[in-house]
C-alpha positions as CSV (number, residue, x, y, z in Angstrom):
1,X,19.3,-4.5,5.5
2,X,17.6,-3.4,8.6
3,X,13.8,-3.6,8.5
4,X,11.2,-1.6,10.4
5,X,7.5,-2.4,9.9
6,X,4.3,-1.8,11.6
7,X,2.8,-5.0,11.6
8,X,0.0,-4.0,14.1
9,X,-1.3,-1.5,11.2
10,X,-0.7,-3.8,8.5
11,X,-2.9,-6.4,10.2
12,X,-5.6,-4.0,11.4
13,X,-6.0,-2.7,7.5
14,X,-6.1,-6.2,6.4
15,X,-8.8,-7.2,8.8
16,X,-10.7,-4.0,7.7
17,X,-10.4,-5.0,4.2
18,X,-11.8,-8.3,4.6
19,X,-14.9,-7.2,6.7
20,X,-15.7,-4.5,4.4
21,X,-15.5,-6.9,1.5
22,X,-17.8,-9.3,3.4
23,X,-20.1,-6.5,4.1
24,X,-20.3,-5.3,0.3
25,X,-21.3,-9.0,-0.6
26,X,-23.8,-8.9,1.9
27,X,-25.4,-5.7,1.2
28,X,-25.8,-6.9,-2.5
29,X,-27.1,-9.9,-1.4
30,X,-30.1,-8.1,0.4
31,X,-30.4,-6.3,-2.7
32,X,-31.1,-9.4,-5.0
33,X,-33.3,-11.1,-2.1
34,X,-35.3,-7.5,-2.4
35,X,-35.9,-7.7,-5.7
36,X,-37.7,-11.0,-5.5
37,X,-40.3,-9.5,-2.9
38,X,-43.2,-8.7,-5.6
39,X,-43.1,-12.5,-6.1
40,X,-43.3,-13.2,-2.7
41,X,-46.0,-10.5,-1.6
42,X,-47.6,-9.5,-4.9
43,X,-48.9,-5.4,-4.8
44,X,-52.8,-6.8,-5.1
45,X,-52.0,-9.3,-2.0
46,X,-52.4,-8.2,1.8
47,X,-48.9,-8.7,3.7
48,X,-49.1,-11.0,6.5
49,X,-47.4,-8.7,8.8
50,X,-45.4,-5.6,9.6
51,X,-42.1,-6.6,8.2
52,X,-43.8,-7.9,5.0
53,X,-46.0,-5.0,4.6
54,X,-42.6,-3.0,5.0
55,X,-40.6,-4.9,2.4
56,X,-43.8,-4.9,-0.1
57,X,-43.7,-0.9,0.3
58,X,-39.9,-0.5,0.1
59,X,-38.4,-3.4,-2.1
60,X,-37.5,-1.1,-5.3
61,X,-35.7,1.7,-2.7
62,X,-33.8,-1.4,-0.6
63,X,-33.0,-3.1,-4.2
64,X,-31.5,0.3,-5.6
65,X,-29.8,1.5,-2.8
66,X,-28.2,-1.8,-2.2
67,X,-26.3,-1.8,-5.4
68,X,-24.2,1.2,-4.9
69,X,-23.5,0.8,-1.3
70,X,-22.7,-2.5,-1.8
71,X,-20.5,-2.0,-4.6
72,X,-18.7,1.1,-2.9
73,X,-17.9,-1.2,0.4
74,X,-16.9,-4.2,-1.5
75,X,-14.2,-2.1,-3.6
76,X,-12.9,-0.4,-0.5
77,X,-12.6,-3.5,1.0
78,X,-10.5,-5.0,-2.0
79,X,-8.3,-2.0,-2.1
80,X,-7.2,-2.7,1.6
81,X,-6.7,-6.4,0.8
82,X,-4.5,-5.7,-2.3
83,X,-2.5,-3.3,-0.3
84,X,-2.4,-5.2,3.0
85,X,-2.9,-9.0,2.8
86,X,-0.9,-12.0,1.8
87,X,-1.7,-13.4,-2.0
88,X,0.1,-15.5,-4.5
89,X,2.3,-13.6,-6.9
90,X,1.8,-14.4,-10.4
91,X,5.1,-15.7,-12.2
92,X,6.9,-16.1,-9.1
93,X,4.7,-18.7,-6.9
94,X,5.4,-16.6,-4.0
95,X,2.8,-16.0,-1.1
96,X,3.6,-12.8,0.5
97,X,2.3,-9.3,1.5
98,X,3.2,-6.4,-0.7
99,X,5.8,-5.0,1.7
100,X,7.2,-8.3,1.7
101,X,7.7,-8.8,-2.0
102,X,9.4,-5.4,-1.8
103,X,11.8,-6.2,0.7
104,X,12.4,-9.5,-0.7
105,X,13.4,-7.5,-4.0
106,X,16.3,-5.7,-2.0
107,X,17.7,-9.4,-0.4
108,X,21.7,-8.5,-0.2
109,X,22.1,-5.0,1.1
110,X,23.9,-4.6,4.3
111,X,22.8,-2.8,7.6
112,X,24.0,0.5,5.6
113,X,20.5,0.2,4.6
114,X,17.2,0.4,6.2
115,X,13.7,-0.3,5.2
116,X,10.6,1.1,6.5
117,X,7.0,-0.2,5.9
118,X,4.5,1.6,6.8
119,X,6.3,3.2,10.0
120,X,7.2,6.7,8.8
121,X,5.0,9.5,7.5
122,X,5.8,7.9,4.1
123,X,4.3,4.3,3.3
124,X,7.9,2.5,1.7
125,X,11.1,4.1,2.5
126,X,14.9,3.0,2.0
127,X,17.2,4.6,3.9
128,X,21.1,4.3,2.9
129,X,24.3,6.1,1.9
130,X,22.2,7.6,-1.0
131,X,19.9,9.4,1.5
132,X,16.2,8.6,1.2
133,X,13.9,6.8,-1.4
134,X,10.3,6.8,-1.0
135,X,8.1,4.3,-3.2
136,X,4.6,4.3,-4.5
137,X,3.8,0.5,-5.0
138,X,1.3,-0.8,-6.8
139,X,0.2,-4.7,-7.2
140,X,-2.2,-4.8,-10.2
141,X,-1.6,-6.5,-13.3
142,X,-2.6,-5.2,-17.1
143,X,-1.1,-2.5,-19.0
144,X,-0.2,0.8,-17.6
145,X,0.4,3.8,-19.4
146,X,2.6,6.9,-18.4
147,X,3.3,9.9,-20.4
148,X,5.1,12.4,-18.2
149,X,3.1,12.7,-14.8
150,X,-0.2,11.2,-16.3
151,X,-1.0,7.9,-15.7
152,X,-3.9,5.6,-17.3
153,X,-4.9,2.2,-17.5
154,X,-6.3,1.6,-20.8
155,X,-9.7,-0.1,-21.2
156,X,-10.3,-3.9,-21.4
157,X,-12.5,-6.5,-21.3
158,X,-10.6,-8.3,-18.6
159,X,-10.9,-5.5,-16.5
160,X,-14.7,-5.6,-16.0
161,X,-14.1,-9.3,-14.7
162,X,-11.7,-8.0,-11.9
163,X,-13.5,-4.6,-11.2
164,X,-13.7,-6.0,-7.4
165,X,-10.0,-7.1,-7.3
166,X,-8.2,-4.0,-8.0
167,X,-6.2,-1.8,-6.6
168,X,-6.0,0.8,-9.5
169,X,-2.9,2.8,-10.6
170,X,-4.1,6.0,-9.1
171,X,-1.5,9.0,-9.4
172,X,1.8,7.6,-8.1
173,X,3.2,11.3,-9.0
174,X,1.0,13.0,-6.6
175,X,1.6,10.3,-4.2
176,X,4.8,10.7,-4.0
177,X,5.0,14.4,-3.8
178,X,2.9,14.2,-0.9
179,X,5.0,11.6,1.1
180,X,8.0,13.0,0.1
181,X,6.6,16.4,1.6
182,X,5.8,14.6,5.0
183,X,9.0,12.9,5.2
184,X,10.9,16.3,4.5
185,X,8.8,17.9,7.2
186,X,9.5,15.2,9.7
187,X,13.8,15.8,8.9
188,X,13.2,19.3,9.5
189,X,12.2,18.7,13.3
190,X,15.6,16.9,13.8
191,X,17.7,18.9,16.1
192,X,21.5,18.0,16.3
193,X,23.9,18.7,19.0
194,X,27.0,18.1,16.9
195,X,27.2,20.6,14.5
196,X,30.0,18.8,12.5
197,X,27.2,16.4,11.6
198,X,24.7,19.1,10.2
199,X,21.3,19.1,9.9
200,X,18.9,16.4,8.0
201,X,16.6,19.0,6.6
202,X,18.6,19.0,3.5
203,X,19.1,15.2,3.0
204,X,18.2,14.1,-0.7
205,X,14.7,12.1,-0.9
206,X,14.4,10.6,-4.2
207,X,10.9,8.9,-5.2
208,X,9.9,6.1,-7.6
209,X,7.0,3.9,-8.5
210,X,7.3,0.3,-8.2
211,X,5.0,-2.5,-9.8
212,X,5.2,-5.9,-7.9
213,X,3.0,-8.0,-10.4
214,X,5.4,-9.8,-13.2
215,X,2.1,-9.6,-15.4
216,X,2.1,-5.6,-15.5
217,X,2.5,-4.4,-19.0
218,X,4.4,-1.0,-18.8
219,X,4.3,1.6,-21.5
220,X,6.5,4.3,-20.8
221,X,6.9,7.8,-22.4
222,X,9.0,10.2,-20.7
223,X,7.9,9.9,-17.0
224,X,8.4,12.7,-14.7
225,X,9.6,9.9,-12.1
226,X,11.2,6.7,-12.1
227,X,8.9,3.8,-13.2
228,X,10.3,0.4,-11.9
229,X,9.2,-3.4,-12.0
230,X,10.0,-5.1,-8.8
231,X,13.1,-6.7,-10.2
232,X,14.6,-3.3,-11.0
233,X,14.5,-1.9,-7.4
234,X,17.9,-3.2,-6.3
235,X,19.9,-1.6,-9.3
236,X,18.0,1.4,-8.9
237,X,19.4,1.8,-5.4
238,X,22.7,1.0,-6.4
239,X,22.9,3.6,-9.1
240,X,21.4,6.0,-6.9
241,X,24.3,5.1,-4.3
242,X,26.6,5.8,-7.2
243,X,25.3,8.9,-7.9
244,X,24.7,10.5,-4.3
245,X,26.8,9.9,-1.0
246,X,26.3,11.0,2.1
247,X,29.1,11.5,4.7
248,X,29.3,8.6,7.4
249,X,28.3,11.1,10.2
250,X,25.2,12.3,8.6
251,X,24.2,8.8,7.6
252,X,24.5,7.5,11.0
253,X,22.4,10.2,12.4
254,X,19.6,9.9,9.9
255,X,19.4,6.0,10.3
256,X,19.3,6.9,14.2
257,X,16.6,9.4,13.8
258,X,14.3,7.8,11.6
259,X,14.6,4.3,13.9
260,X,14.0,6.8,16.6
261,X,10.5,8.5,15.0
262,X,9.3,5.2,13.1
263,X,6.4,3.3,14.8
264,X,7.6,-0.2,14.0
265,X,5.2,-2.7,15.7
266,X,4.7,-6.3,15.9
267,X,1.1,-7.8,15.6
268,X,1.0,-7.6,19.3
269,X,1.7,-3.9,19.5
270,X,5.4,-4.4,20.8
271,X,8.3,-2.8,19.4
272,X,10.2,-5.1,17.2
273,X,12.9,-4.5,14.3
274,X,12.8,-7.5,11.9
275,X,16.0,-8.6,10.4
276,X,18.1,-6.5,12.5
277,X,21.5,-7.0,14.7
278,X,19.8,-5.8,17.6
279,X,16.9,-8.4,17.8
280,X,19.6,-11.2,16.9
281,X,21.7,-10.2,19.9
282,X,18.9,-10.2,22.3
283,X,17.7,-13.4,21.2
284,X,21.0,-14.7,22.0
285,X,21.1,-13.1,25.7
């Protein structure tokens, strides 16, 4: 399988997440310190300088404002870390980013398939003889209930202790609809000089939600989209290939166009295609 990922964007968002998390913790610490001001400078005692007088008069505002601001910054930072940073995955001992875990689940596919991670308008895309498959990826553990197009996580005490470390299930159905719309718009821009190959605008696109954490507990009731564990992705793509089959000409045209349109970059901003024959051939030269 050919792999195209925008490493510069992935690393940028990982760094942003870590900085926001530290900022959030710093703001919460400031709020904690402000709550001790009445003990340091009692209201009936004259402050020794202007800064101490400012704290004496405004400690309550500082303390109360720091709580929501720190919580928001830490939560947003945690969201980015969960989506873009390497971590240890329960049950496998694997230390990898989410995009690497998903790619690992598809190991064994040949160069008829291409994997795009954060390099197209849709975040995770697999292109192959079956057309395009877009994945909405989640990495949290715990219970997830799906009823039609409704997603929810039942309350549990354990979630209270991991509130800063959760990505949240959100709404994968709506997320996939928006990403498929953007990907379809990209395909509609394709102009092809060979009428025998036809347009790419009607290339079939399928969406699915994928849960990477093996400790997730899925409770499914007529979900409106396919909901998969990460170890089910390969079989899902194989089944899809048996149901839908592009002609060789359209398949090659689709892969070439998506490669041209993708922003696959390494950490230094240089274009790189990981795992491809082209890269290995250049290395040999």
